[in-house]
C-alpha positions, 0 to 999 in steps of 0.5 A: 868360511867361518874362522873357527874353521880355519884348520882341524887337527886330526890325531891317528888312534885306531891302531893296533901296535901289533909290533909291541906283543901285547893285547892293550892299544898302542896308543893306551900304552903309557908313559909319565904316567899317562896314555901315548895318546892323551898327551898328543892331545894335551900337546895339541890343546896347549898349542895356539892353532886355531883348531877343533881335535878329532881323535880316529879310533878303531881297534879297541874304540871303548877303550881309547874312547874312555881313556880318554873321554875327559878331554875336549875331542870329537871320535871317529870311528875306523872300523876297519884298520886299513892304513893311515890313508883310510883313516883320512877317508874315514875322516871325510866327511868331519873334515871337509868343511876346514879349510886345513887339517893337522895329521898327528899320530897319537903315538908320538906323545913327546911332539911339543904345542911349540913344534905343531906350532911351527908345523903349522905357521910354515904351512901357512907361510908356504901356502903348500898343499902339503907340509912335511914334519921331518927329523933328521936322526943317526938312524934311520933304519925303518922310518920313511925317507923324506926325497927333495926336489933339489939333487943339493941335498942336503949342502942345501935344504929346499923346502920341497919335496918329491915323495916320502919313500917307505923303508921296504921301497928304499932303493940303495941310494935313498937308504943313507938318507937320515931325514925321516917322515915322522907321521906327522902333517899339514894339508890343505882340505881340498887338495888332500881329499881330491886324491885321497881317493886315488889311493891304492894298497899297492905298496910296500905296506900293501895299505892305502897310506898317508904318504902317498898323497905326497906323491900323488900331489907332486905328480899333480902340480901341487905344492909338498914341502917340508920343516925340520923339528927342533929336536928328532926326539919329541916326533920319536915313536916307539914299536918296542916296549924298550923303546917306549920305556926310553921314552918315558925315561926322556919325558920323566927326566924332562919333567925333573929337569923342568922342575930344577929349574923351577927351584926344586932340588932333586937328587940323582933325578935318573933313579927317580919317578916323576910323572908329566903333570906333577907340580912342586914347589921352590925350594922343596928337595927330592931325595933319590929313588921318590915316585911322584905320581898323577896329579900330585901338588907339593908345596915349597919347602917341603923334603921327600925323602927316598922311596916314597910313593906319592900319587894323586896327594897336595902337600902342603909347605914345609911337609917332610915326608920320611923315607918308605911312605906311600900316600895317594890321594890324600892332603897333608896341610903345612908343617905335617910330619909323616912317616917313616914307613906310613901309608896314607890310605885314599881320603885321608887328611893331615892337619897343619903339624900334625905327626904322622909316624912310623907304620901307622896307616890312616883312610878316610881319617881326618888328623886334626892341626897338631894331632898325633899318632907316631907309632903303629896304629890304623886309623881308618874312618876316623876323625881326630880333633886338633891337638889329639894323641894317639898312643902306640898301636891303637886301632880303631874297629871300623868294620863290622864285617858288612858296613864302615863306620866312623869313629869321633875323637875330640880335641885335646884328647888322649888315647891310651897305647893298644886302645881298639875304638870299635866304631861308631864311638866317640870320644870327647875333647880332653877326653883320657882313654886307658891303655889296652882299653876297648872302648864300645861306648861314647866316652864324655869329654874330659873323663878317664875310660878304663876298659880292659880286664882285671889284673891277677898276680898268683904269687910263687906259681912259676916258681911251682910250674919249674918245680912240678916239670922238673919232677917229671 
């Protein structure tokens, strides 16, 4: 058999997750900024196990497939959800040519690549027909228990297992067992396939469940062993929204702690929302109540002040994000200063040492090196040259009701306060726009453009009006 057919990884992701009381498939609920299933796929992909990855989908299969379509996995459809054993029966054709398979659960998102490798290596070492990944927890309620072969357990923990007993079928003695089944296994494929057809729904769950294979293999004289995960929390799933939120908190705290080991200062990390794939450079300071979402990348020596939300953005080094800014799908170059209360909408490119200040909004706008827009400004579909100053209250009128149009402002230009630039329009290098102007035509470089109603002064008008009102 070819080397690459030694192992397949099968991730079960077909269930409804009815206990969550949600219309969404369980594996598509998110923690750490991405679906539960995506975390499991990432762990399998990043482990050193040499295997192809299959995902068994069923409930809302199209949505599940679409959610992880960018990953390198193959899909197997379980059109009826008749249990975990039935899910592997549906995968029979896909896995039959592999020597071994690893079975993972799509709703156990904290599983680490190292733990998957531990299971695989233990399975190889013991040459077992089935290897179970277990965990010892304080409260095992709701989980299947591991019944070891030796009566000396837990004083001695032999690897051999007699059976996995589900919660509903536990005897009073077995209820005290704290070693639980995690739903993560390794099998010799031939041994598994031999027993799959013997599964029945004559159990506490009234389904074809994969855990029953352990008892069938043991009765057939095959070796069934177990290895304990090093950290119990990484193999726990979630059956309620509250448990999902708890997993999310664990993952985000892990992300924050990892950043701090890399030289990032995270004040009050329990208040921050940091997604699993966020990267931050050393000597950056993250203040309380910051959210770093999606694929955000932040350089070294930055400061992210409280209540800012940054999603799918790339920031250079020495960037200052002041309080309460919102940045989405944008780039900010080295030394730029943003906020407070600034909004960078998708497609914004803020240049080196540029300033975007109080209540300034940008959308699909390029702000050049050293350019400034410090107050109460909207820049949409605009290109602003290096060292240009945009005054307070300036608006680029980019939308005519049907189409968006571009505004281009050259280098070292000056746009006076309260001006409106009606796109499409261009302002040349070094040009000046007088305050309060409505610019509808191109402005040549180094020129002055003033477009406003002529001021009229009527002396004594106000005094006469007041006198007239008193006479009434």
